[in-house]
C-alpha positions in Angstrom: 198.4 -8.1 111.3 197.4 -9.1 107.8 193.8 -9.3 106.9 192.2 -12.5 105.6 188.7 -13.2 104.3 187.3 -16.6 105.1 184.1 -18.4 104.2 182.7 -20.6 107.0 179.9 -23.0 107.4 177.0 -21.8 109.5 177.8 -24.1 112.4 181.4 -22.7 112.5 180.1 -19.2 112.6 177.7 -20.2 115.4 180.6 -21.8 117.3 182.6 -18.6 116.9 179.7 -16.5 118.2 179.4 -18.9 121.2 183.1 -18.4 122.0 182.7 -14.6 121.8 179.6 -14.7 124.1 181.5 -16.7 126.8 182.6 -14.8 129.9 186.4 -14.2 129.7 186.5 -15.5 126.1 187.6 -13.8 122.9 186.0 -10.4 122.3 185.5 -10.7 118.6 185.2 -13.4 115.9 188.7 -12.5 114.6 190.1 -13.0 118.1 188.2 -16.3 118.4 189.7 -17.5 115.2 193.2 -16.6 116.4 192.4 -18.3 119.7 191.4 -21.5 117.9 194.5 -21.5 115.7 196.7 -21.1 118.8 194.8 -23.9 120.5 195.3 -26.2 117.4 199.1 -25.4 117.6 199.1 -26.3 121.3 197.3 -29.6 120.6 199.8 -30.5 117.9 202.6 -29.7 120.4 201.0 -31.9 123.1 200.5 -34.7 120.6 204.1 -34.6 119.7 205.1 -34.6 123.4 202.8 -37.6 124.0 204.5 -39.5 121.1 207.9 -38.8 122.5 206.8 -39.9 126.0 205.3 -43.1 124.6 208.5 -43.9 122.7 210.5 -43.3 125.9 208.1 -45.6 127.8 208.6 -48.3 125.2 212.3 -47.9 125.3 212.3 -48.2 129.1 210.1 -51.4 128.9 212.6 -52.9 126.5 215.5 -52.0 128.8 213.6 -53.6 131.7 213.2 -56.9 129.9 216.8 -56.8 128.9 217.8 -56.1 132.5 215.6 -59.0 133.7 217.3 -61.4 131.3 220.7 -60.3 132.5 219.7 -60.7 136.1 218.5 -64.3 135.3 221.8 -65.1 133.6 223.8 -63.7 136.6 221.7 -65.7 139.0 222.2 -68.9 137.0 226.0 -68.2 136.9 226.1 -67.6 140.6 224.3 -70.9 141.2 226.9 -72.7 139.0 229.8 -71.1 140.9 228.2 -72.1 144.2 227.7 -75.6 143.0 231.3 -75.8 141.7 232.6 -74.4 145.0 230.6 -76.9 146.9 232.1 -79.7 144.8 235.6 -78.4 145.4 235.0 -78.1 149.1 234.3 -81.8 149.4 236.8 -83.9 151.4 239.9 -85.1 149.5 238.7 -88.7 149.2 235.3 -87.7 147.9 237.0 -85.5 145.2 239.5 -88.3 144.4 236.6 -90.8 144.0 234.7 -88.3 141.8 237.8 -87.7 139.7 238.4 -91.3 139.0 234.6 -92.0 138.4 234.8 -89.4 135.6 233.1 -86.5 137.3 235.7 -83.8 136.7 233.5 -81.1 138.2 232.6 -79.7 134.8 228.9 -78.9 134.9 228.7 -78.9 131.1 
């Protein structure tokens, strides 16, 4: 390991001493600094993972809205087909009357 000299504010030194005094914590101030650096890297990694997860959630929400729109269109199309089939299933004279009345069965 390389040696490094660092100047710290009093409250940082006190915090390092608190970490060293903790049961199961770092055994020296140097080890406490290494521990804090490792924790900072871990936090950065977790923040990145969170950003990725949030982006995925937003993508899934967008897909859900798109799927709901498609489902609505499919339902509307199914209703149109059912209506058209019901019109075509009418007795011959009813269809004949509708034809000459101008209702060709086009729903548009």
